[in-house]
C-alpha positions in Angstrom: -25.0 -17.2 19.1 -24.1 -13.9 18.9 -24.2 -12.1 15.3 -24.3 -9.1 13.4 -24.5 -7.9 9.8 -22.6 -5.1 8.2 -23.6 -3.5 5.0 -20.7 -3.3 2.7 -20.6 -1.3 -0.6 -19.0 -4.1 -2.5 -20.3 -7.5 -1.0 -23.7 -6.5 0.5 -24.2 -8.2 3.9 -21.3 -9.5 5.7 -22.0 -11.7 8.6 -20.3 -11.2 12.0 -19.9 -13.5 14.6 -17.8 -14.1 17.9 -15.0 -13.8 18.2 -14.7 -11.5 15.6 -17.5 -9.0 16.8 -14.9 -8.3 19.8 -12.0 -7.8 17.6 -14.2 -5.3 15.1 -15.2 -3.6 18.4 -11.8 -3.2 19.8 -9.8 0.1 19.8 -7.1 -1.1 17.4 -9.6 -2.2 14.8 -11.9 1.0 15.2 -8.8 3.0 14.7 -9.0 2.0 11.1 -12.3 3.8 10.4 -10.2 7.2 10.7 -7.4 6.0 8.3 -7.8 6.8 4.3 -7.2 3.6 2.4 -5.7 5.6 -0.5 -4.0 8.3 1.7 -4.0 11.4 -0.3 -5.6 10.0 -3.4 -8.8 11.9 -2.6 -6.9 14.9 -4.0 -7.3 13.4 -7.5 -10.5 11.1 -6.8 -12.8 13.1 -4.5 -14.8 10.1 -3.6 -11.7 8.1 -2.6 -12.8 8.7 1.1 -13.0 5.2 2.0 -10.9 3.6 4.9 -8.9 0.6 6.3 -12.1 -0.6 8.4 -14.1 -1.2 5.3 -11.1 -2.9 3.4 -10.2 -5.0 6.0 -13.8 -6.1 6.7 -13.4 -7.2 3.0 -10.7 -9.2 3.4 -12.4 -10.8 6.5 -15.2 -11.8 4.1 -13.4 -13.1 1.4 -11.1 -15.3 4.1 -14.4 -16.6 5.7 -15.1 -17.7 1.7 -11.7 -19.4 1.9 -12.3 -21.1 5.2 -15.5 -22.5 4.0 -14.2 -24.1 1.0 -10.5 -25.7 2.6 -10.0 -28.0 5.1 -7.4 -26.8 7.3 -6.7 -26.0 11.0 -6.7 -22.5 12.7 -9.6 -21.2 10.6 -10.6 -18.6 13.1 -7.0 -17.4 13.5 -6.9 -17.2 9.6 -9.8 -14.9 9.4 -8.7 -12.7 12.2 -5.3 -12.5 10.3 -7.5 -11.2 7.4 -9.1 -8.7 9.9 -6.1 -7.4 11.3 -3.3 -7.4 8.6 -3.6 -3.7 8.4 -4.1 -2.7 11.8 -0.3 -1.5 12.0 -0.8 1.0 9.2 0.2 4.9 10.0 -2.0 7.7 9.1 -2.7 8.3 5.8 -1.4 4.6 5.0 1.4 4.2 2.8 1.9 7.9 2.6 3.6 7.5 5.9 5.3 4.1 5.8 8.2 5.0 3.7 9.0 7.4 6.6 8.4 5.2 9.2 10.5 2.0 7.8 13.4 4.5 7.3 13.1 5.3 11.3 12.1 1.8 12.8 13.2 -0.3 10.1 9.6 -2.1 10.4 7.0 -2.5 7.9 3.1 -2.2 8.7 2.8 -5.7 8.6 5.3 -6.2 11.6 3.4 -3.5 13.5 0.2 -5.5 12.7 1.8 -8.4 14.5 2.9 -6.2 17.4 -0.6 -5.0 18.1 -1.7 -8.5 18.0 0.4 -9.7 20.7 -0.5 -6.7 23.0 -3.3 -7.2 25.6 -6.2 -5.5 24.0 -6.2 -8.0 21.1 -4.7 -11.0 22.9 -7.2 -10.7 25.8 -9.6 -11.4 23.2 -8.1 -14.2 21.4 -6.9 -15.5 24.8 -10.4 -15.5 25.9 -11.9 -17.7 22.9 -8.9 -20.0 23.0 -7.1 -18.7 20.0 -3.8 -18.4 19.4 -2.2 -15.1 18.6 1.5 -16.5 17.3 -0.8 -18.5 14.9 -2.6 -15.4 13.8 1.1 -13.8 12.9 2.3 -16.6 11.5 -0.9 -16.4 8.7 0.3 -12.5 8.1 3.9 -13.7 7.6 3.1 -15.8 4.8 4.4 -19.0 7.0 2.1 -21.4 5.0 0.1 -21.6 1.5 -3.1 -20.5 3.4 -1.3 -17.8 4.9 -0.2 -16.6 1.4 -3.7 -16.3 0.5 -3.9 -13.2 3.1 -1.2 -11.2 1.4 0.8 -12.2 -1.7 0.3 -11.7 -5.4 -2.9 -13.4 -5.7 -4.7 -13.2 -2.3 -7.6 -11.8 -0.3 -5.9 -8.5 0.1 -5.5 -7.7 -3.4 -8.8 -9.1 -4.4 -10.6 -6.6 -2.4 -8.5 -3.6 -2.6 -8.3 -3.4 -6.2 -12.4 -3.9 -6.5 -13.0 -1.6 -3.5 -10.4 1.1 -5.0 -11.7 0.9 -8.3 -15.3 1.4 -6.7 -14.5 4.4 -4.8 -12.4 6.3 -7.4 -15.2 5.5 -10.3 -12.0 3.9 -12.5 -13.1 1.0 -14.4 -10.2 -1.5 -14.0 -11.0 -3.4 -10.8 -13.8 -5.8 -11.9 -12.5 -9.1 -10.5 -14.2 -12.2 -10.0 -13.3 -13.1 -6.5 -16.0 -16.1 -6.0 -14.4 -17.7 -9.1 -10.9 -17.2 -7.9 -11.6 -19.0 -4.8 -13.5 -21.7 -6.5 -10.4 -22.2 -8.7 -7.5 -22.5 -6.1 -6.8 -25.8 -4.6 -4.2 -26.3 -1.9 -1.7 -29.4 -1.7 1.1 -30.3 -0.2 1.2 -26.6 1.4 1.3 -25.3 -2.2 -1.6 -23.5 -4.2 -2.7 -24.9 -7.6 -5.1 -23.9 -10.5 -6.3 -25.6 -13.4 -5.6 -24.0 -16.7 -9.0 -23.5 -17.3 -9.3 -20.9 -14.6 -6.3 -19.1 -15.4 -7.9 -16.1 -17.0 -9.6 -15.3 -13.5 -5.9 -15.3 -12.1 -4.5 -12.9 -14.7 -7.7 -10.5 -14.3 -6.3 -9.8 -10.8 -2.7 -9.0 -12.4 -4.1 -7.2 -15.1 -6.5 -5.0 -12.8 -3.4 -4.4 -10.6 -1.3 -3.3 -13.7 -4.1 -0.8 -14.9 -4.9 0.5 -11.6 -1.1 1.3 -10.4 -0.7 4.5 -13.2 -4.3 5.2 -13.3 -4.8 5.4 -9.2 -2.2 4.4 -7.3 1.0 6.3 -8.8 -0.9 9.1 -10.4 1.5 11.9 -10.5 -0.6 14.1 -8.8 -0.8 11.6 -5.9 3.0 11.1 -6.1 3.4 14.7 -5.7 1.0 15.2 -2.5 2.9 12.0 -1.1 6.1 13.6 -1.4 4.9 16.9 0.2 3.5 14.7 2.9 6.7 12.9 3.4 8.7 16.0 3.4 6.3 17.3 6.3 6.6 14.2 8.4 10.1 13.5 7.5 10.9 17.4 9.2 8.9 16.5 12.4 10.4 13.0 12.9 14.2 14.0 11.8 14.0 16.8 14.3 12.5 14.4 17.1 9.6 16.8 17.3 7.6 13.3 16.9 9.1 9.6 17.0 8.2 7.2 14.4 6.7 4.8 16.5 4.3 7.4 17.9 2.7 7.8 14.4 1.1 3.9 14.7 -1.4 4.6 17.2 -2.7 8.0 15.4 -5.3 8.6 13.0 -5.4 10.8 10.0 -6.6 13.9 12.0 -3.8 13.5 14.5 -1.1 14.0 12.3 -2.7 16.9 10.6 -3.0 18.5 14.1 0.5 18.0 14.9 1.8 19.1 11.6 -0.2 22.2 11.8 1.4 23.3 15.1 5.0 23.2 13.9 6.7 25.6 11.6 8.5 22.8 10.2 5.6 21.3 8.5 2.6 23.8 9.0 2.8 25.5 5.2 3.3 22.2 3.4 0.2 20.6 5.1 -1.6 23.7 4.4 -0.6 23.6 0.7 -1.8 20.1 0.7 -5.2 21.0 2.4 -5.6 23.8 0.0 -4.3 21.6 -3.2 -1.7 24.1 -3.8 0.6 21.4 -5.0 3.8 21.1 -6.7 3.7 20.4 -10.5 5.7 17.8 -12.4 8.6 19.4 -14.0 10.6 16.9 -15.6 10.5 12.9 -15.9 13.4 10.3 -16.6 12.9 7.1 -17.6 15.2 3.9 -17.2 17.1 4.5 -20.5 17.8 8.1 -19.2 20.3 6.5 -16.7 23.6 4.6 -17.1 23.3 2.9 -13.8 19.7 2.3 -12.8 21.0 0.7 -9.4 22.5 4.0 -8.3 19.2 5.7 -8.5 17.5 2.9 -6.3 20.6 3.0 -4.1 19.3 6.9 -3.5 15.7 6.0 -2.8 15.3 5.1 0.7 18.4 7.3 1.6 16.1 10.1 2.7 18.8 12.4 4.0 20.8 11.9 0.5 17.5 13.0 -1.3 17.2 16.1 0.9 20.8 17.0 0.2 20.5 16.4 -3.4 17.1 18.4 -3.4 18.8 21.2 -1.6 22.0 21.2 -4.0 19.8 21.3 -7.1 17.6 24.2 -5.6 20.9 26.2 -5.2 22.4 25.3 -8.6 19.4 26.1 -10.7 18.5 29.4 -8.5 15.2 28.2 -7.0 13.6 30.8 -4.6 10.2 29.7 -4.8 9.6 26.4 -2.6 11.7 23.4 -2.8 12.7 20.8 -5.6 11.6 17.1 -5.0 13.3 13.9 -6.3 10.7 11.4 -6.8 12.2 7.9 -7.2 9.7 5.2 -7.4 9.8 1.4 -6.5 11.4 -0.9 -9.0 8.8 -2.6 -11.1 8.6 -6.0 -9.4 6.3 -8.9 -10.2 7.1 -10.8 -7.2 7.0 -14.7 -8.1 3.5 -15.9 -7.9 2.2 -18.3 -5.0 0.0 -19.9 -7.6 1.0 -23.0 -9.6 -0.6 -24.2 -13.0 -1.7 -27.7 -12.1 -1.1 -28.9 -15.8 2.3 -27.4 -16.3 3.4 -27.4 -12.7 4.8 -24.2 -13.1 4.2 -20.8 -11.4 1.7 -18.4 -13.2 4.1 -16.2 -14.3 6.2 -18.5 -16.2 3.6 -20.5 -17.4 1.1 -17.3 -18.8 2.1 -15.4 -21.9 0.1 -12.4 -20.6 1.8 -12.6 -17.3 5.2 -12.3 -18.9 4.1 -9.4 -20.9 2.9 -7.6 -17.8 6.2 -7.8 -15.9 8.0 -6.0 -19.0 5.5 -3.5 -19.5 5.4 -2.3 -16.1 8.2 -0.1 -17.0 6.4 1.7 -19.3 4.7 3.7 -16.3 8.1 3.9 -14.3 9.7 7.1 -14.2 11.6 9.5 -11.8 9.8 12.6 -11.3 11.2 16.1 -10.4 8.5 18.4 -8.8 8.7 22.2 -8.3 6.4 25.0 -7.5 4.3 26.3 -10.5 6.1 29.3 -10.7 9.5 27.4 -11.0 8.3 24.8 -13.1 9.8 26.4 -16.4 13.1 27.0 -15.1 13.6 23.4 -13.9 12.1 22.3 -17.1 14.8 23.9 -19.0 17.7 22.4 -17.0 17.0 19.0 -18.2 20.0 17.9 -19.4 22.0 19.3 -16.2 19.4 17.5 -13.5 20.0 14.2 -15.5 23.5 14.5 -15.4 23.4 15.4 -11.9 21.0 12.5 -10.8 23.4 9.9 -12.6 26.5 11.2 -11.1 25.0 10.9 -7.5 
């Protein structure tokens, strides 16, 4: 039997056999070597240069442990789903995803499933008698086993929290993945866990809660993402590049395109040189009478552009732009794990998880960014900007 071993920074040696060797050697998977797992976070954490490639290998490794434990059909398809669940990510991962979703109405998971159905991957799965549709079903969470690929507690989250903590150097991603896999049971297409193992599950959600403000939504990362999205939106909205064309690209490709066009060249140079915009104002949930209206604006990129231009004009800003950054609404999705003794989902049974759901609002804020030279002027206009945003 053909087999290889890949040395991983988190798990040590990962054993790879067929058909997984051919999947890993394929162009769609090798592309993931050149897409940063944390996008522009390296501007804050210099060692955060790990890729979607190694994260996907880590997910495959954990999926293999699950496949060893449980007796369910289509185990190879399950492990391939773990390998390819991120194949549809665009350059710089989530930094580009919002723009792509605005123009295509598709998430990276949907692009992953599209890649799985295309000849490069399908020829391999057909060769080994594996079902590409079943692989896509696992990515779509159409069963309890599929939920172990991507949900609230899954191989995706267990790997990225540990891996991202390791590569950024923060101390919040310590997760006992082996204990979590030991703890869970599957019955009647539902996932159960005994009360005695609940701390292992809670540790994943605690790690997530701490990693988001520290790494994923660090204000400097948010600023860099806004600058990148502004440059990308200019290219896509002016039809210099189509949103769908981003999916086969790697990080270096989109940087090269951005440098060639005046709509984006200056912004991407500032990102590369770390000449970043500054946080001028923050607004919390209680600053708004109608938080729903703020969320309605979030994915309306044209509306945000108009609002940014109007504020820039009203405040007499001459240097650079004003960015309005509206984050996702804090949302602990319903858990896929049921505590055996109570027959209740984890988030309903655990007082700790309940408190985390409420505490997420502590890290939520709308950010207003400007250049360093204009930050003081924007900061002095807090009441005007607040009123403006409330009336949009």
